[in-house]
C-alpha positions as CSV (number, residue, x, y, z in Angstrom):
1,M,5.7,49.0,19.0
2,A,8.0,47.9,16.2
3,I,6.5,45.9,13.4
4,S,8.8,43.7,11.4
5,I,7.9,43.1,7.8
6,Q,9.0,39.7,6.4
7,P,9.6,39.6,2.6
8,L,7.3,37.3,0.7
9,V,9.0,34.6,-1.3
10,F,7.2,33.2,-4.3
11,S,8.1,29.9,-6.0
12,M,8.2,30.5,-9.7
13,I,9.3,28.5,-12.7
14,N,11.4,29.8,-15.5
15,C,10.9,29.7,-19.2
16,E,12.6,26.8,-20.9
17,R,13.7,29.0,-23.8
18,C,14.9,32.3,-22.3
19,G,14.9,31.6,-18.6
20,Y,12.5,34.4,-17.7
21,P,10.6,33.9,-14.4
22,L,7.0,32.9,-15.3
23,P,4.0,34.0,-13.2
24,D,1.5,31.5,-11.9
25,G,-0.9,30.3,-14.5
26,A,1.1,31.7,-17.5
27,E,0.5,29.9,-20.8
28,Y,3.1,31.9,-22.7
29,C,6.3,33.5,-21.6
30,P,5.9,37.3,-21.3
31,N,9.4,37.8,-22.5
32,C,9.8,35.6,-25.6
33,G,6.3,34.3,-26.1
34,A,7.2,30.6,-25.9
35,P,4.4,28.3,-24.8
36,V,4.7,27.0,-21.3
37,R,4.9,23.3,-20.9
38,R,3.7,22.0,-17.5
39,K,4.4,18.6,-16.1
40,P,1.2,16.6,-15.6
41,E,0.4,15.8,-12.0
42,A,0.4,12.1,-11.0
43,A,-3.1,10.9,-10.3
44,V,-3.6,9.5,-6.8
45,P,-5.9,6.4,-6.6
46,P,-9.0,6.9,-4.5
47,V,-9.2,5.2,-1.1
48,A,-11.3,2.1,-1.2
49,P,-14.1,1.6,1.4
50,I,-13.3,-0.6,4.3
51,G,-16.1,-3.0,3.4
52,K,-14.5,-3.8,0.1
53,L,-11.2,-4.5,1.8
54,L,-12.9,-6.9,4.2
55,Q,-14.7,-8.6,1.4
56,A,-11.4,-9.2,-0.4
57,G,-9.9,-10.5,2.9
58,V,-12.8,-13.0,3.4
59,L,-12.6,-14.2,-0.2
60,G,-8.9,-14.8,0.1
61,A,-9.3,-16.5,3.4
62,F,-11.8,-19.1,1.9
63,L,-9.4,-19.6,-1.0
64,S,-6.6,-20.2,1.5
65,V,-8.7,-22.8,3.4
66,M,-9.5,-24.6,0.1
67,I,-5.9,-24.8,-0.8
68,T,-5.1,-26.2,2.7
69,S,-7.9,-28.7,2.6
70,I,-6.8,-30.3,-0.7
71,A,-3.1,-30.6,0.3
72,P,-2.0,-33.9,1.7
73,P,-2.0,-34.1,5.5
74,S,1.7,-35.1,5.6
75,I,2.8,-31.8,3.9
76,Q,3.1,-28.7,6.0
77,L,2.3,-25.7,3.9
78,Y,2.5,-23.1,6.6
79,F,1.9,-19.6,5.2
80,I,1.9,-20.6,1.5
81,P,-1.9,-20.9,1.0
82,S,-2.5,-17.5,2.6
83,F,0.4,-16.0,0.6
84,I,-1.0,-17.2,-2.7
85,S,-4.6,-16.2,-1.7
86,S,-3.4,-12.7,-0.8
87,L,-1.8,-12.2,-4.2
88,V,-5.0,-13.4,-5.9
89,S,-7.3,-11.1,-3.7
90,V,-5.1,-8.0,-4.2
91,Y,-5.1,-8.6,-8.0
92,L,-8.8,-9.3,-8.3
93,F,-9.8,-6.2,-6.3
94,R,-7.2,-4.1,-8.1
95,A,-5.7,-2.6,-4.9
96,R,-3.5,0.1,-6.5
97,R,-2.6,1.6,-3.1
98,L,0.1,-0.2,-1.1
99,D,-1.7,0.4,2.2
100,E,-4.9,-1.2,0.8
101,A,-3.0,-4.2,-0.6
102,V,-1.3,-4.8,2.8
103,T,-4.7,-4.5,4.6
104,I,-6.2,-7.1,2.3
105,S,-3.3,-9.4,2.8
106,L,-3.4,-9.1,6.6
107,A,-7.2,-9.7,6.5
108,V,-6.6,-12.9,4.5
109,Y,-4.1,-14.2,7.0
110,L,-6.3,-13.3,10.0
111,F,-9.5,-14.7,8.6
112,A,-7.8,-17.9,7.2
113,D,-6.3,-18.6,10.6
114,A,-9.6,-18.0,12.3
115,I,-11.5,-20.3,9.9
116,L,-9.0,-23.1,10.1
117,G,-8.7,-22.8,13.8
118,G,-12.5,-22.9,14.2
119,L,-12.8,-26.0,11.9
120,I,-10.0,-27.9,13.5
121,F,-10.8,-27.2,17.2
122,G,-14.6,-27.3,16.5
123,S,-14.4,-30.8,15.1
124,I,-12.2,-31.9,18.0
125,Y,-14.7,-30.4,20.5
126,V,-17.7,-32.0,18.8
127,E,-16.1,-35.4,18.6
128,N,-14.9,-35.0,22.2
129,I,-11.3,-36.0,21.3
130,P,-8.5,-35.1,23.6
131,L,-5.8,-32.9,22.1
132,S,-3.1,-35.5,22.9
133,Q,-5.0,-38.0,20.9
134,A,-5.8,-35.6,18.0
135,Y,-2.1,-34.6,17.6
136,G,-0.6,-37.9,18.7
137,D,3.1,-37.7,19.5
138,Y,3.8,-34.9,17.2
139,M,6.6,-32.7,18.4
140,L,7.0,-29.1,17.3
141,T,10.2,-28.2,15.4
142,F,12.1,-25.0,15.1
143,V,10.8,-24.7,11.5
144,D,7.2,-24.8,12.8
145,V,7.9,-22.0,15.3
146,A,9.8,-19.8,12.8
147,M,7.1,-20.2,10.1
148,Y,4.3,-19.1,12.4
149,V,6.3,-16.2,13.8
150,A,7.1,-15.1,10.2
151,D,3.3,-14.9,9.3
152,P,3.0,-11.1,9.7
153,V,6.1,-10.5,7.7
154,T,5.0,-12.7,4.9
155,A,1.6,-11.0,4.9
156,V,3.2,-7.6,4.3
157,I,5.4,-9.1,1.6
158,A,2.4,-10.6,-0.1
159,G,0.6,-7.3,-0.1
160,Y,3.6,-5.5,-1.6
161,V,4.2,-8.1,-4.3
162,G,0.4,-8.2,-5.1
163,N,0.4,-4.4,-5.5
164,R,3.5,-4.5,-7.8
165,L,1.8,-7.1,-10.0
166,I,-1.1,-4.8,-10.9
167,A,-0.5,-3.2,-14.2
168,K,-0.1,0.6,-13.9
169,P,-2.3,2.7,-16.2
170,P,-0.5,3.7,-19.4
171,A,1.0,7.1,-19.5
172,R,-0.6,9.6,-21.9
173,K,1.5,10.4,-24.9
174,P,2.7,14.0,-24.7
175,V,1.3,16.2,-27.5
176,S,3.8,18.4,-29.3
177,Y,2.9,21.9,-30.3
178,R,4.6,24.1,-32.8
179,Y,4.4,27.9,-33.0
180,E,5.4,30.4,-35.7
181,K,6.9,33.8,-34.9
182,R,6.2,36.7,-37.3
183,R,6.7,40.4,-36.9
184,E,3.8,42.7,-37.7
185,P,3.4,46.5,-37.6
186,G,1.6,46.2,-34.3
187,G,4.3,43.9,-32.7
188,I,5.4,40.3,-32.7
189,I,2.7,37.7,-33.3
190,Y,3.1,34.1,-32.2
191,S,0.8,31.6,-34.0
192,L,0.3,28.2,-32.2
193,E,-0.3,25.2,-34.4
194,V,-2.5,22.7,-32.6
195,P,-2.5,19.0,-33.8
196,Q,-5.6,18.0,-35.8
197,E,-6.7,15.4,-33.2
198,K,-6.9,18.2,-30.6
199,S,-8.2,21.1,-32.6
200,S,-8.2,22.4,-36.2
201,V,-8.1,26.0,-35.1
202,G,-4.8,27.9,-34.6
203,L,-4.3,30.1,-31.6
204,S,-2.5,33.4,-31.8
205,H,-0.8,35.5,-29.1
206,N,0.3,39.0,-29.5
207,V,3.3,40.4,-27.7
């Protein structure tokens, strides 16, 4: 039986000074002794528990209901109260992940519609008022239909905008290192000068 051997391909980085391929985990270039500078990996925010997201959604929903209740009855606010409340909830709960921000915003819209619907239809049911009497001769317009259809889209937009409003953590200032090359009888010695705020002890590397 014939056995085919596939060559192994390793992904390596090169030295910034001489271009020599560097092995994994190398702190100095084996060819010229230059220190290896590695790019810091971006930190991924941890996933928030679902209970926290629902709590943010409920808080935003009550805020949306409060904004709607203080508005004049003659003014149709449509999705504006839920949009504003979503921004506030995303910011207060510091949702740094976009999926969490959108989840909070959708929860705000859903809970706000449920609370408003329960209050409006509940009061009509308790008072035993016909719907025709409660709404009178009001006729739906194209704007009414378009605004309610756009609710899911505005919820996603609110989550995205709220996530962008959160200040990103400041990037760490890169630390500059200097090294000195000197030739000794035993070979070339590279002395690394570490800044005082990091360490007051110099490091040496023989080549």
